[in-house]
Every structure is written in structure tokens, then in C-alpha cells.
A tleap script that builds the chain and sets N, CA, C and O, in Angstrom:
source leaprc.protein.ff14SB
mol = sequence {
  NMET ILE LEU ASP VAL SER SER ILE ARG GLU
  ILE SER ARG GLU ILE GLY LEU THR GLY SER
  GLU TRP LEU LEU GLU ASP LEU ALA GLY ALA
  GLY VAL ILE ASP ASN VAL GLN ALA THR LEU
  ALA PHE PRO GLU ALA SER LYS VAL SER GLY
  LYS GLY SER CYS ASN ARG PHE PHE GLY PRO
  ALA LYS VAL ASP GLY ASN ALA VAL HIE LEU
  GLY PRO LEU GLY SER THR ARG MET ALA CYS
  PRO GLU ALA VAL MET LYS GLN GLU THR LYS
  TYR LEU ASN THR LEU GLN ALA VAL GLU ARG
  PHE CGLU
}
set mol.1.N position { 48.403 -24.520 100.545 }
set mol.1.CA position { 48.043 -25.804 101.089 }
set mol.1.C position { 49.236 -26.743 100.945 }
set mol.1.O position { 49.984 -26.659 99.972 }
set mol.2.N position { 49.407 -27.617 101.895 }
set mol.2.CA position { 50.460 -28.629 101.890 }
set mol.2.C position { 49.802 -29.980 101.694 }
set mol.2.O position { 48.752 -30.247 102.279 }
set mol.3.N position { 50.401 -30.835 100.883 }
set mol.3.CA position { 49.888 -32.189 100.712 }
set mol.3.C position { 49.989 -32.880 102.055 }
set mol.3.O position { 51.091 -33.165 102.524 }
set mol.4.N position { 48.851 -33.154 102.684 }
set mol.4.CA position { 48.806 -33.733 104.021 }
set mol.4.C position { 48.746 -35.248 103.910 }
set mol.4.O position { 47.674 -35.848 103.985 }
set mol.5.N position { 49.883 -35.843 103.734 }
set mol.5.CA position { 49.986 -37.290 103.603 }
set mol.5.C position { 50.761 -37.795 104.806 }
set mol.5.O position { 51.905 -37.398 105.026 }
set mol.6.N position { 50.148 -38.656 105.572 }
set mol.6.CA position { 50.811 -39.175 106.761 }
set mol.6.C position { 51.900 -40.161 106.413 }
set mol.6.O position { 52.902 -40.253 107.122 }
set mol.7.N position { 51.724 -40.898 105.337 }
set mol.7.CA position { 52.718 -41.898 104.980 }
set mol.7.C position { 52.712 -42.130 103.485 }
set mol.7.O position { 51.693 -42.492 102.896 }
set mol.8.N position { 53.854 -41.919 102.890 }
set mol.8.CA position { 54.050 -42.194 101.480 }
set mol.8.C position { 55.477 -42.686 101.363 }
set mol.8.O position { 56.376 -42.138 102.001 }
set mol.9.N position { 55.697 -43.704 100.561 }
set mol.9.CA position { 57.069 -44.194 100.455 }
set mol.9.C position { 57.546 -44.080 99.027 }
set mol.9.O position { 56.778 -44.224 98.075 }
set mol.10.N position { 58.813 -43.822 98.905 }
set mol.10.CA position { 59.431 -43.663 97.611 }
set mol.10.C position { 59.679 -45.024 96.982 }
set mol.10.O position { 60.155 -45.941 97.651 }
set mol.11.N position { 59.357 -45.162 95.691 }
set mol.11.CA position { 59.605 -46.397 94.974 }
set mol.11.C position { 60.994 -46.349 94.346 }
set mol.11.O position { 61.759 -47.308 94.442 }
set mol.12.N position { 61.311 -45.243 93.712 }
set mol.12.CA position { 62.635 -45.066 93.112 }
set mol.12.C position { 62.956 -43.584 93.092 }
set mol.12.O position { 62.056 -42.747 93.167 }
set mol.13.N position { 64.243 -43.257 92.992 }
set mol.13.CA position { 64.584 -41.856 93.017 }
set mol.13.C position { 65.948 -41.586 92.418 }
set mol.13.O position { 66.918 -42.305 92.658 }
set mol.14.N position { 65.986 -40.537 91.638 }
set mol.14.CA position { 67.234 -39.981 91.160 }
set mol.14.C position { 67.397 -38.653 91.893 }
set mol.14.O position { 66.650 -38.371 92.830 }
set mol.15.N position { 68.364 -37.837 91.480 }
set mol.15.CA position { 68.547 -36.542 92.111 }
set mol.15.C position { 67.367 -35.646 91.755 }
set mol.15.O position { 67.000 -35.555 90.583 }
set mol.16.N position { 66.762 -34.980 92.746 }
set mol.16.CA position { 65.594 -34.148 92.520 }
set mol.16.C position { 64.347 -35.004 92.358 }
set mol.16.O position { 64.386 -36.216 92.574 }
set mol.17.N position { 63.249 -34.377 91.980 }
set mol.17.CA position { 62.003 -35.120 91.795 }
set mol.17.C position { 61.956 -35.844 90.456 }
set mol.17.O position { 61.312 -36.886 90.339 }
set mol.18.N position { 62.628 -35.304 89.451 }
set mol.18.CA position { 62.612 -35.936 88.136 }
set mol.18.C position { 63.139 -37.369 88.230 }
set mol.18.O position { 64.230 -37.616 88.743 }
set mol.19.N position { 62.347 -38.290 87.730 }
set mol.19.CA position { 62.713 -39.699 87.778 }
set mol.19.C position { 62.234 -40.417 89.025 }
set mol.19.O position { 62.402 -41.632 89.135 }
set mol.20.N position { 61.638 -39.695 89.970 }
set mol.20.CA position { 61.178 -40.358 91.193 }
set mol.20.C position { 59.748 -40.860 91.023 }
set mol.20.O position { 58.985 -40.348 90.204 }
set mol.21.N position { 59.405 -41.871 91.815 }
set mol.21.CA position { 58.066 -42.450 91.804 }
set mol.21.C position { 57.672 -42.747 93.241 }
set mol.21.O position { 58.487 -43.233 94.025 }
set mol.22.N position { 56.431 -42.459 93.587 }
set mol.22.CA position { 55.953 -42.555 94.963 }
set mol.22.C position { 54.675 -43.373 95.029 }
set mol.22.O position { 53.882 -43.380 94.087 }
set mol.23.N position { 54.479 -44.067 96.156 }
set mol.23.CA position { 53.283 -44.871 96.397 }
set mol.23.C position { 52.575 -44.322 97.635 }
set mol.23.O position { 53.171 -44.245 98.710 }
set mol.24.N position { 51.319 -43.947 97.488 }
set mol.24.CA position { 50.532 -43.404 98.594 }
set mol.24.C position { 50.221 -44.499 99.598 }
set mol.24.O position { 49.712 -45.560 99.235 }
set mol.25.N position { 50.529 -44.237 100.867 }
set mol.25.CA position { 50.235 -45.200 101.932 }
set mol.25.C position { 49.204 -44.669 102.916 }
set mol.25.O position { 48.560 -45.455 103.611 }
set mol.26.N position { 49.034 -43.363 102.988 }
set mol.26.CA position { 48.068 -42.754 103.895 }
set mol.26.C position { 47.693 -41.393 103.335 }
set mol.26.O position { 48.568 -40.661 102.873 }
set mol.27.N position { 46.425 -41.038 103.364 }
set mol.27.CA position { 45.962 -39.764 102.825 }
set mol.27.C position { 45.238 -38.991 103.910 }
set mol.27.O position { 44.102 -39.303 104.270 }
set mol.28.N position { 45.920 -37.973 104.425 }
set mol.28.CA position { 45.349 -37.077 105.444 }
set mol.28.C position { 44.870 -37.844 106.679 }
set mol.28.O position { 43.832 -37.512 107.251 }
set mol.29.N position { 45.619 -38.865 107.088 }
set mol.29.CA position { 45.286 -39.610 108.296 }
set mol.29.C position { 44.153 -40.608 108.126 }
set mol.29.O position { 43.733 -41.236 109.099 }
set mol.30.N position { 43.650 -40.765 106.906 }
set mol.30.CA position { 42.512 -41.647 106.682 }
set mol.30.C position { 42.909 -43.012 106.136 }
set mol.30.O position { 42.045 -43.849 105.873 }
set mol.31.N position { 44.203 -43.244 105.963 }
set mol.31.CA position { 44.636 -44.502 105.380 }
set mol.31.C position { 44.257 -44.563 103.914 }
set mol.31.O position { 43.780 -43.576 103.353 }
set mol.32.N position { 44.462 -45.697 103.298 }
set mol.32.CA position { 44.054 -45.921 101.912 }
set mol.32.C position { 43.396 -47.287 101.833 }
set mol.32.O position { 43.575 -48.128 102.715 }
set mol.33.N position { 42.646 -47.496 100.788 }
set mol.33.CA position { 41.938 -48.764 100.605 }
set mol.33.C position { 42.953 -49.862 100.293 }
set mol.33.O position { 43.824 -49.687 99.441 }
set mol.34.N position { 42.834 -50.989 100.983 }
set mol.34.CA position { 43.729 -52.129 100.751 }
set mol.34.C position { 43.679 -52.568 99.293 }
set mol.34.O position { 42.616 -52.581 98.672 }
set mol.35.N position { 44.839 -52.926 98.758 }
set mol.35.CA position { 44.980 -53.441 97.397 }
set mol.35.C position { 44.569 -52.460 96.303 }
set mol.35.O position { 44.307 -52.864 95.170 }
set mol.36.N position { 44.512 -51.156 96.644 }
set mol.36.CA position { 44.235 -50.109 95.658 }
set mol.36.C position { 45.418 -49.153 95.706 }
set mol.36.O position { 45.619 -48.451 96.697 }
set mol.37.N position { 46.197 -49.129 94.631 }
set mol.37.CA position { 47.400 -48.301 94.630 }
set mol.37.C position { 47.147 -46.940 94.008 }
set mol.37.O position { 46.533 -46.823 92.948 }
set mol.38.N position { 47.637 -45.911 94.697 }
set mol.38.CA position { 47.661 -44.555 94.173 }
set mol.38.C position { 49.137 -44.163 94.120 }
set mol.38.O position { 49.853 -44.274 95.115 }
set mol.39.N position { 49.577 -43.713 92.970 }
set mol.39.CA position { 50.991 -43.396 92.781 }
set mol.39.C position { 51.163 -41.962 92.314 }
set mol.39.O position { 50.207 -41.291 91.924 }
set mol.40.N position { 52.404 -41.514 92.363 }
set mol.40.CA position { 52.793 -40.190 91.878 }
set mol.40.C position { 54.186 -40.332 91.294 }
set mol.40.O position { 55.097 -40.815 91.967 }
set mol.41.N position { 54.360 -39.916 90.045 }
set mol.41.CA position { 55.661 -40.033 89.387 }
set mol.41.C position { 56.009 -38.730 88.682 }
set mol.41.O position { 55.138 -37.996 88.214 }
set mol.42.N position { 57.292 -38.470 88.623 }
set mol.42.CA position { 57.831 -37.323 87.899 }
set mol.42.C position { 58.724 -37.900 86.799 }
set mol.42.O position { 59.946 -37.929 86.951 }
set mol.43.N position { 58.123 -38.365 85.681 }
set mol.43.CA position { 58.874 -39.089 84.665 }
set mol.43.C position { 59.926 -38.256 83.943 }
set mol.43.O position { 60.932 -38.785 83.472 }
set mol.44.N position { 59.691 -36.969 83.862 }
set mol.44.CA position { 60.662 -36.068 83.244 }
set mol.44.C position { 60.403 -34.665 83.766 }
set mol.44.O position { 59.371 -34.402 84.382 }
set mol.45.N position { 61.345 -33.767 83.516 }
set mol.45.CA position { 61.206 -32.395 84.007 }
set mol.45.C position { 59.881 -31.803 83.529 }
set mol.45.O position { 59.505 -31.950 82.366 }
set mol.46.N position { 59.203 -31.152 84.417 }
set mol.46.CA position { 57.949 -30.435 84.138 }
set mol.46.C position { 56.750 -31.330 83.857 }
set mol.46.O position { 55.743 -30.856 83.331 }
set mol.47.N position { 56.835 -32.628 84.200 }
set mol.47.CA position { 55.694 -33.523 83.993 }
set mol.47.C position { 55.440 -34.377 85.220 }
set mol.47.O position { 56.366 -34.769 85.931 }
set mol.48.N position { 54.160 -34.658 85.453 }
set mol.48.CA position { 53.749 -35.525 86.550 }
set mol.48.C position { 52.757 -36.542 85.981 }
set mol.48.O position { 52.013 -36.248 85.045 }
set mol.49.N position { 52.762 -37.726 86.558 }
set mol.49.CA position { 51.804 -38.756 86.148 }
set mol.49.C position { 51.617 -39.711 87.311 }
set mol.49.O position { 52.292 -39.598 88.335 }
set mol.50.N position { 50.707 -40.645 87.149 }
set mol.50.CA position { 50.509 -41.646 88.182 }
set mol.50.C position { 49.158 -42.299 88.068 }
set mol.50.O position { 48.458 -42.163 87.065 }
set mol.51.N position { 48.808 -43.004 89.105 }
set mol.51.CA position { 47.508 -43.653 89.205 }
set mol.51.C position { 46.782 -43.041 90.388 }
set mol.51.O position { 47.311 -43.004 91.499 }
set mol.52.N position { 45.562 -42.560 90.147 }
set mol.52.CA position { 44.801 -41.887 91.195 }
set mol.52.C position { 44.191 -42.839 92.198 }
set mol.52.O position { 43.926 -42.436 93.331 }
set mol.53.N position { 43.968 -44.038 91.843 }
set mol.53.CA position { 43.390 -45.149 92.607 }
set mol.53.C position { 42.687 -46.054 91.625 }
set mol.53.O position { 42.769 -47.278 91.727 }
set mol.54.N position { 41.991 -45.448 90.666 }
set mol.54.CA position { 41.287 -46.173 89.615 }
set mol.54.C position { 41.859 -45.806 88.250 }
set mol.54.O position { 42.140 -46.684 87.433 }
set mol.55.N position { 42.029 -44.530 88.009 }
set mol.55.CA position { 42.440 -44.011 86.717 }
set mol.55.C position { 43.876 -43.509 86.706 }
set mol.55.O position { 44.421 -43.136 87.745 }
set mol.56.N position { 44.487 -43.500 85.523 }
set mol.56.CA position { 45.803 -42.907 85.320 }
set mol.56.C position { 45.609 -41.399 85.194 }
set mol.56.O position { 44.613 -40.943 84.633 }
set mol.57.N position { 46.564 -40.621 85.717 }
set mol.57.CA position { 46.513 -39.165 85.564 }
set mol.57.C position { 47.837 -38.670 85.022 }
set mol.57.O position { 48.838 -39.386 85.027 }
set mol.58.N position { 47.824 -37.425 84.550 }
set mol.58.CA position { 49.000 -36.830 83.928 }
set mol.58.C position { 48.815 -35.318 83.909 }
set mol.58.O position { 47.693 -34.820 84.009 }
set mol.59.N position { 49.900 -34.605 83.781 }
set mol.59.CA position { 49.807 -33.154 83.682 }
set mol.59.C position { 51.152 -32.490 83.880 }
set mol.59.O position { 52.171 -33.162 84.036 }
set mol.60.N position { 51.153 -31.165 83.874 }
set mol.60.CA position { 52.388 -30.421 84.072 }
set mol.60.C position { 52.760 -30.340 85.550 }
set mol.60.O position { 51.904 -30.419 86.431 }
set mol.61.N position { 54.047 -30.183 85.793 }
set mol.61.CA position { 54.562 -30.006 87.155 }
set mol.61.C position { 55.574 -28.870 87.116 }
set mol.61.O position { 56.510 -28.890 86.317 }
set mol.62.N position { 55.384 -27.892 87.972 }
set mol.62.CA position { 56.351 -26.808 88.091 }
set mol.62.C position { 56.998 -26.929 89.468 }
set mol.62.O position { 56.330 -26.804 90.495 }
set mol.63.N position { 58.311 -27.176 89.473 }
set mol.63.CA position { 59.051 -27.339 90.724 }
set mol.63.C position { 60.129 -26.262 90.775 }
set mol.63.O position { 60.911 -26.107 89.837 }
set mol.64.N position { 60.160 -25.526 91.870 }
set mol.64.CA position { 61.157 -24.478 92.076 }
set mol.64.C position { 61.591 -24.544 93.535 }
set mol.64.O position { 60.887 -24.054 94.418 }
set mol.65.N position { 62.754 -25.151 93.789 }
set mol.65.CA position { 63.184 -25.371 95.177 }
set mol.65.C position { 62.234 -26.358 95.821 }
set mol.65.O position { 62.057 -27.470 95.322 }
set mol.66.N position { 61.611 -25.954 96.945 }
set mol.66.CA position { 60.626 -26.839 97.564 }
set mol.66.C position { 59.193 -26.422 97.227 }
set mol.66.O position { 58.233 -26.987 97.752 }
set mol.67.N position { 59.061 -25.427 96.347 }
set mol.67.CA position { 57.734 -25.030 95.866 }
set mol.67.C position { 57.360 -25.937 94.697 }
set mol.67.O position { 58.194 -26.251 93.848 }
set mol.68.N position { 56.112 -26.346 94.665 }
set mol.68.CA position { 55.648 -27.219 93.588 }
set mol.68.C position { 54.200 -26.884 93.254 }
set mol.68.O position { 53.396 -26.581 94.135 }
set mol.69.N position { 53.889 -26.945 91.977 }
set mol.69.CA position { 52.509 -26.774 91.510 }
set mol.69.C position { 52.245 -27.879 90.495 }
set mol.69.O position { 52.978 -28.010 89.515 }
set mol.70.N position { 51.208 -28.669 90.722 }
set mol.70.CA position { 50.850 -29.778 89.843 }
set mol.70.C position { 49.518 -29.484 89.174 }
set mol.70.O position { 48.541 -29.136 89.838 }
set mol.71.N position { 49.485 -29.624 87.867 }
set mol.71.CA position { 48.217 -29.489 87.167 }
set mol.71.C position { 48.137 -28.268 86.288 }
set mol.71.O position { 49.050 -27.444 86.226 }
set mol.72.N position { 46.995 -28.181 85.603 }
set mol.72.CA position { 45.808 -29.014 85.793 }
set mol.72.C position { 46.067 -30.458 85.351 }
set mol.72.O position { 46.771 -30.720 84.376 }
set mol.73.N position { 45.471 -31.375 86.107 }
set mol.73.CA position { 45.667 -32.795 85.843 }
set mol.73.C position { 44.535 -33.332 84.977 }
set mol.73.O position { 43.366 -33.009 85.189 }
set mol.74.N position { 44.897 -34.152 84.006 }
set mol.74.CA position { 43.931 -34.880 83.201 }
set mol.74.C position { 43.970 -36.328 83.625 }
set mol.74.O position { 44.941 -36.769 84.239 }
set mol.75.N position { 42.924 -37.080 83.306 }
set mol.75.CA position { 42.930 -38.493 83.680 }
set mol.75.C position { 42.061 -39.299 82.728 }
set mol.75.O position { 41.238 -38.762 81.987 }
set mol.76.N position { 42.275 -40.608 82.778 }
set mol.76.CA position { 41.386 -41.510 82.062 }
set mol.76.C position { 40.047 -41.482 82.791 }
set mol.76.O position { 39.938 -40.870 83.854 }
set mol.77.N position { 39.031 -42.132 82.239 }
set mol.77.CA position { 37.692 -42.030 82.815 }
set mol.77.C position { 37.039 -43.388 83.040 }
set mol.77.O position { 35.893 -43.610 82.648 }
set mol.78.N position { 37.777 -44.292 83.676 }
set mol.78.CA position { 37.198 -45.601 84.003 }
set mol.78.C position { 36.373 -45.465 85.275 }
set mol.78.O position { 36.652 -44.606 86.113 }
set mol.79.N position { 35.382 -46.291 85.416 }
set mol.79.CA position { 34.558 -46.316 86.622 }
set mol.79.C position { 35.031 -47.444 87.529 }
set mol.79.O position { 35.351 -48.542 87.073 }
set mol.80.N position { 35.067 -47.149 88.807 }
set mol.80.CA position { 35.444 -48.125 89.832 }
set mol.80.C position { 34.434 -48.036 90.964 }
set mol.80.O position { 33.567 -47.163 90.941 }
set mol.81.N position { 34.522 -48.917 91.954 }
set mol.81.CA position { 33.599 -48.830 93.091 }
set mol.81.C position { 33.631 -47.433 93.724 }
set mol.81.O position { 34.649 -46.742 93.681 }
set mol.82.N position { 32.517 -47.040 94.300 }
set mol.82.CA position { 32.353 -45.697 94.846 }
set mol.82.C position { 33.460 -45.307 95.824 }
set mol.82.O position { 33.957 -44.182 95.762 }
set mol.83.N position { 33.851 -46.193 96.710 }
set mol.83.CA position { 34.892 -45.867 97.696 }
set mol.83.C position { 36.225 -45.566 97.011 }
set mol.83.O position { 36.955 -44.668 97.432 }
set mol.84.N position { 36.535 -46.312 95.965 }
set mol.84.CA position { 37.780 -46.091 95.224 }
set mol.84.C position { 37.717 -44.740 94.506 }
set mol.84.O position { 38.700 -43.999 94.489 }
set mol.85.N position { 36.583 -44.425 93.924 }
set mol.85.CA position { 36.419 -43.149 93.223 }
set mol.85.C position { 36.510 -41.967 94.202 }
set mol.85.O position { 37.067 -40.921 93.868 }
set mol.86.N position { 35.967 -42.140 95.391 }
set mol.86.CA position { 36.061 -41.072 96.396 }
set mol.86.C position { 37.512 -40.861 96.812 }
set mol.86.O position { 37.959 -39.722 96.949 }
set mol.87.N position { 38.247 -41.946 97.014 }
set mol.87.CA position { 39.663 -41.832 97.373 }
set mol.87.C position { 40.421 -41.124 96.246 }
set mol.87.O position { 41.242 -40.244 96.503 }
set mol.88.N position { 40.145 -41.508 95.010 }
set mol.88.CA position { 40.827 -40.896 93.868 }
set mol.88.C position { 40.530 -39.403 93.784 }
set mol.88.O position { 41.444 -38.605 93.576 }
set mol.89.N position { 39.289 -39.022 93.939 }
set mol.89.CA position { 38.915 -37.609 93.885 }
set mol.89.C position { 39.643 -36.813 94.961 }
set mol.89.O position { 40.163 -35.731 94.692 }
set mol.90.N position { 39.679 -37.342 96.168 }
set mol.90.CA position { 40.366 -36.665 97.270 }
set mol.90.C position { 41.863 -36.535 96.979 }
set mol.90.O position { 42.450 -35.478 97.212 }
set mol.91.N position { 42.476 -37.597 96.475 }
set mol.91.CA position { 43.905 -37.601 96.162 }
set mol.91.C position { 44.229 -36.587 95.059 }
set mol.91.O position { 45.146 -35.781 95.213 }
set mol.92.N position { 43.491 -36.622 93.957 }
set mol.92.CA position { 43.773 -35.712 92.847 }
set mol.92.C position { 43.516 -34.256 93.226 }
set mol.92.O position { 44.278 -33.374 92.831 }
set mol.93.N position { 42.459 -33.996 93.983 }
set mol.93.CA position { 42.205 -32.627 94.446 }
set mol.93.C position { 43.329 -32.140 95.348 }
set mol.93.O position { 43.744 -30.983 95.267 }
set mol.94.N position { 43.818 -33.027 96.206 }
set mol.94.CA position { 44.920 -32.664 97.098 }
set mol.94.C position { 46.187 -32.385 96.303 }
set mol.94.O position { 46.878 -31.402 96.572 }
set mol.95.N position { 46.499 -33.222 95.342 }
set mol.95.CA position { 47.693 -33.007 94.523 }
set mol.95.C position { 47.649 -31.648 93.818 }
set mol.95.O position { 48.659 -30.946 93.759 }
set mol.96.N position { 46.490 -31.281 93.289 }
set mol.96.CA position { 46.367 -30.011 92.559 }
set mol.96.C position { 46.407 -28.801 93.480 }
set mol.96.O position { 46.616 -27.682 93.011 }
set mol.97.N position { 46.213 -28.999 94.769 }
set mol.97.CA position { 46.237 -27.893 95.725 }
set mol.97.C position { 47.621 -27.731 96.391 }
set mol.97.O position { 47.844 -26.771 97.129 }
set mol.98.N position { 48.526 -28.649 96.133 }
set mol.98.CA position { 49.847 -28.620 96.763 }
set mol.98.C position { 50.607 -27.352 96.373 }
set mol.98.O position { 50.553 -26.910 95.226 }
set mol.99.N position { 51.316 -26.776 97.344 }
set mol.99.CA position { 52.135 -25.593 97.098 }
set mol.99.C position { 53.622 -25.839 97.351 }
set mol.99.O position { 54.477 -25.146 96.801 }
set mol.100.N position { 53.923 -26.844 98.200 }
set mol.100.CA position { 55.334 -27.122 98.493 }
set mol.100.C position { 55.477 -28.570 98.969 }
set mol.100.O position { 54.496 -29.235 99.302 }
set mol.101.N position { 56.732 -29.037 98.991 }
set mol.101.CA position { 57.009 -30.379 99.485 }
set mol.101.C position { 58.238 -30.329 100.379 }
set mol.101.O position { 59.054 -29.413 100.274 }
set mol.102.N position { 58.366 -31.305 101.248 }
set mol.102.CA position { 59.512 -31.399 102.168 }
set mol.102.C position { 60.114 -32.776 102.053 }
set mol.102.O position { 61.091 -33.082 102.736 }
savepdb mol mol.pdb
quit
């Protein structure tokens, strides 16, 4: 599976994914909820973290060329409005199913 994101913009970047941070702008053509940020960061080699929409997430990241495997992901357990929680679930499930990036 490929992460099907129509629009995501980079916040910062060093060489490779390590040190980069991304902000979700569109998820599988469905857009994202206004004023609700979902992020993805690679703070150090072999680690991923970010905000799912409501909760913070974290976990291992294996990157080999353009192949990538994220997870299993853990997260905090705050409750947010149903629409935000649905967006977060879709985003985190998609991230864990990713096999490569371009």
C-alpha cells in the first residue's frame, strides 16, 4: 500500500527523512478538518512521531531507500470530537500500512 495523500507539505528537512517534519494537508482526496493539524516527524533514525489529529503518536520507523515501514504506532488516549477521531484513525491506519514513499 502507498500512503495516498494528495497534499502534504514539508515543515523542515535535513538530508534523508531523519530530522524532517511534515504537515498533512489532504488525506486520500478527502481533505482535512480545518484548524486540526496532523503531523509526521522523523526526529531521529529509526523513530517516527507526530500528531494524529487529536493525540500524539510515536513508534519505530524502518527506512531502506524508498521503502518504509512505520509502526506499530502507540499514541496518547485523549478524546476529541467524533470527526477528529475518525480522521485520526484513518491517518494512523494509513501510516501503518505504508510500504514506500516518493
